[in-house]
N, C-alpha and C positions, 0 to 999 in steps of 0.2 A: 270640271276642266273641259276645255274644248280645243280644237285645232285651228279654227279659223277657216275651215273648208266648208262652205255653205252647201247643204244637202237638200234644201227645198226653198222655194219662195212662197211664203204665206201671204194671206190677205187679211187685214183687220176688217172684221165684219160688224163688230159692235164695240162701243165705248160707253162706259157708265161711270160717272164720277159720284161716288157716295162714300165720303171719307177718303179712302184710297181710290185710285183709278183702276177699273176692271176692264180688261180687253178680251174679246173673243177673236181668235185667229184661226182662219180656215187653212188647212194644210192637206198635203197629199200623203203625209205620214200615215201609217196604219195605226190609228189611235188605240186599237185594241192592245197594242204592244207598248203603250205608254202608261206608266204607273202614276197614280195620283201623287203629287209631291215631286215629280220628276223635274229636272232642270232642263230648259230649252233656251238656247241663246236666240234672242229675237232682235235683229239688227245689232247684235253684239252684246246685248244686255241679258245676263243670266236671270231668267224669270221662272218662277215656280208654278207648275200646273195645279190649278185648284178645282177644275171641273173638266170633264171630257164628254165628247159625243162623237158620232161617226163623222170624221172629216174635220173636226174642230177641237180646240182646247181653249180654256179660259186661264188668264193669269191676273194676279192682283199686283199692282205697281204702287209702291209707297211714294209719298211726296218727296222723300230724299232722292229716290231713283229718278223721278221726273225732273227734279231740279238739276241733276248732274248729267243728264242725257238729252237727246233730241226727242224723247218720247212725248214731250209737251206739244209737239207738232204732229203727232199721229192723228189721222182722220180716218173715218170709215172709207174703205177702198184702198188705203195705202198698202203697197206691197212691201214686205219685210223679208230680209235674209234670215233663214232658220238653220240651226244646227243642233242636233241632239248631243247630249253629254258624251264625252269620250269613255269608251269601255276598255278594260284591260285587254290587250291584244289587238286593238284597232290600229290601223295605219295612221301614223302621225305625218300627214302630208303638208301641214302648214307649220305653225309653231305653237307652243303652249300658250293658250288664251284662257283667262279666268272668267271672262264675262263680267268683270267689274270695271266698268267704263271709268276712265280717268277724267275725261272732259269732252268738249265738243270742238271739232275743227270746222273751218269754213272752206268750201270750195271757192277759190278766187280766180282760177283760170283753167281753160280746157283747150287743148290743141290736138287735132288728129295728126298722127305721124304714121304714115302707111296705113295698115289696117288697125293699128292700136290707137289709143287715146291717152295722151299725157295729161294728167290732172294735177294741178298745183293746189295745195291746201295750206291754210294758216292755222297753226296750233296755238293754244293759249301759251303765253310766255313762260309760265311755270312748268310746262310740260315739254317745251321745245328742246331743252337741253338733253332730254332722253332719246331724241330722234337722231339717228346717224345714217349716213349713206351706206347702203347695202345691209342695213339693219332691218328688223321687222316691226310692223305695227299692225294692229287690227283696226279696220275702219268699217263701221256698220257690220261687224262680225266677220269680216273677210281678212284673212291673213295675207299681207302684202309686203313686198320688198320696197324699201325707200331707195329712190334713184339718186336724189340730190337734196341738199339742205342749204338754205341761206337764211340765217336768222331764225325767225319763227315759221318760215315757209318751207315746205318740202314737196317733192314731186313723186308721183306714182305713175306707172304705165299700166293700162288695162288692155289686155289682149281681147280679141273678139269672143273667145270662149268664156272668159270671166264676165264680160258684159252680157252674155247670153244666159248664163246659169245663176246669176245674182241680180240684184237690183241696180248694179252699177251702169247698166245700159240706160237707166232713167235719170242719171245724175245731171245737174245743171249748176252753173255758176250761182253762188249765193246759198246753195244747200248747206245745211248744218249736218255733220256726220259724227257719230259716236267714235271716239278715239280711245283705244286702250294701248298704252305703251308696252313694250316688251318687258316682261318681268325681270329678265336677266339685266337689262339696262338699268332698271330701278335699283337692283342690288349692287351692281358695280358702282353706280353713283353714290349710294349710301356708304359703301366701303371706302371710296375715295374721300368722302367727307370726314371719315373717322381717322384717316391717317395723316 
């Protein structure tokens, strides 16, 4: 489990496709404190550490994960949002995030509003019903509050701090981002279907 509070920006330094996709991610985390098999959310995708070195770790990414996320667009040099798994007693600053991406949303508009940037995204139709104004979503692993919703489109505001400590300062119209809907919204919708 994660919180959607990004704690490092990593860089993809190697990609190797042999069966599954293997990626090496450069990090400022103290890798001596990372266990083999640990889960690290990388752009919101829960990935398992399979190798470690000083300042880097490797992950193996299945074809299923690649097909459901934006990882098919990863390239060497890409910056990615990182978060280590939640530990008992950690502060829950965002919302409960599983790292199990539901789909990919597309950035369709960006407008600066004061020092912040309003970004409008389009969710897949089958996921849009789970997104509500003032609700939470995780986008590329970042816990965010939804400002408004119109059909499949929804808006998010990024303050300067968020753009500085995540990869959201690099976003552009047309970008595909990993979308994880709020787990609570999923269960509420399921309960409503059953009644």
